[in-house]
N, C-alpha and C positions, 0 to 999 in steps of 0.2 A: 436298858438305856444304855449306851456305849459315851464313855467320857472320851473327849479328845483335847490336845491342847493344839495350837496354832504357832510357829515360828513365822516371823517375817525378816527378811534380809533385803537391805537395799543396795545397790550398787550403782554408781556414776560412770559411765563410760567416758572414753578420751575426748568425745565429741561434746560432752556436757549432759545427754540424754541419762535418765534415773531409771533403772530396771528395780523391781519390786518381786522377790521371789518368796512363794509360800511354802511351807512344808507342814503337813499334819502330823501330829504325834498320836498313836491310839495307845491306851492303856491294855496292854495285852492279859492282864491278871486278872480282868473282870469277866466272868464267865455267863456264857449265855444258856445255862443251864437251868430249868425250870424247877422251880423251889416250891411249888404251891403243895401247900399241906391240908389235908382233908380232916373235916369233924364228922366223927362217929361214934355213938354212944358216950357224949360230953368228953370225948378226947380226941387229941389233934394227932395225926399219923401220916406220915409221908407216902407215896404210891406203893411202895412194896408192903409196908407195916398194913395199910389200910386193907388191901387183899387180903393179906394174912387173916386180919382181925373178920372180916366179912364172913371169910370162909370157915374160920373158927365158930365164928357166931352161929353160922349155919348148920353146922356138925352138932353144937351143942343143942340147938334148939330141935333138930331131927336127928336124934342117936342113932337110930335104925338105916342110915343111908349108908350104901353100898358106895363103891368107886363109880361104878357105870351110873349110878343114879346123880351121883355130884358131876360127873362128867356131863350129863345131861343138862343140869341146871347151870353150870358154869363151864362151856366147853371149852377145849384146848385153843379155838380159834379167836378168842378174846386177848390173850396174849399177842399172837403174832406167830411169829417162828417157833415158839417153844409152846409146850403144855403149860396151862396154868397152875397146874400141879402135876406130880409125879410119885410114885410109890416110893417110900423113904430109902428101901435099897438101892434104886435109880438114882435119886439124889445122892446119895454116897458114893456111887460109881461114878457119877459126873465130878464128885468132888477131887475124888481119889486121881482122875485120868487129869484132869483141867488145872488142878491146883488150888482154885479159887472156888468158894461158895457161889452156887447161882440158886439155891435153894436154901429156906429156913429151916435148918437142921441141927441148930443148938438145941440144949434141953428146954422143954415146954415149949417149943415152936413146931413139932410134929402134931400133925391131928389125926386121932383115932378113928375109923370108919368101923361100921359093923363086921368088914370082912378083910381092912387093911388098915397100914398106916401110911399115911401119904406126906410130901413136903411140900408148901406153896414156893413158886419160883418168885425170886425176887429182882427177877429183871423187868422191871416197868418204866415207860416213860411217857411224855404227854401224847406220844403219838398212839398207845396203845391203851391207857388207863380210863380214857372216856369210854371205851366199848365194854370195860369192865364194869364200870360204874352205871350205864345204862343198863346192863345186865342186873346187877344187884338192886337198882331201883325198881325193877320189874318184880323182883321178890320181896318187895316191901321194906328194904333198907334207905334209909333216910341218912342222905352224904351231903356236905355242902363244901364247896372249897374255901380254903382260908390262903390269900396269896401273902407271902413274906415279904 
């Protein structure tokens, strides 16, 4: 919801006519960003952390999962322009080239699979999170949205 104020000014012309001029003022500090959080396994997460926790949960549940098997379960198309997750080395290369983290690469965030280590991308928005949530629900995960 955007909040606005209205200023009203009255002017009287030389012939006695009264003119009313209004001007709206919008508070530009209000963000249009979607701040929905999600409830998963009794904890509340933002979009990116939700994806990280679900993929961690899947890898914990199925420890023999390979990169290609996980990619078949949570394909790159879920995120949109980028992969849902990348090899950890690729994630570090992106960080070194771009100067900011696009993946969860801090200690305890990478996920060990049977054949490699991966990093989940942190670039999630209202435009792409629903496709991931629908996919996760197909795999038996219960997720509910909690509006801030």
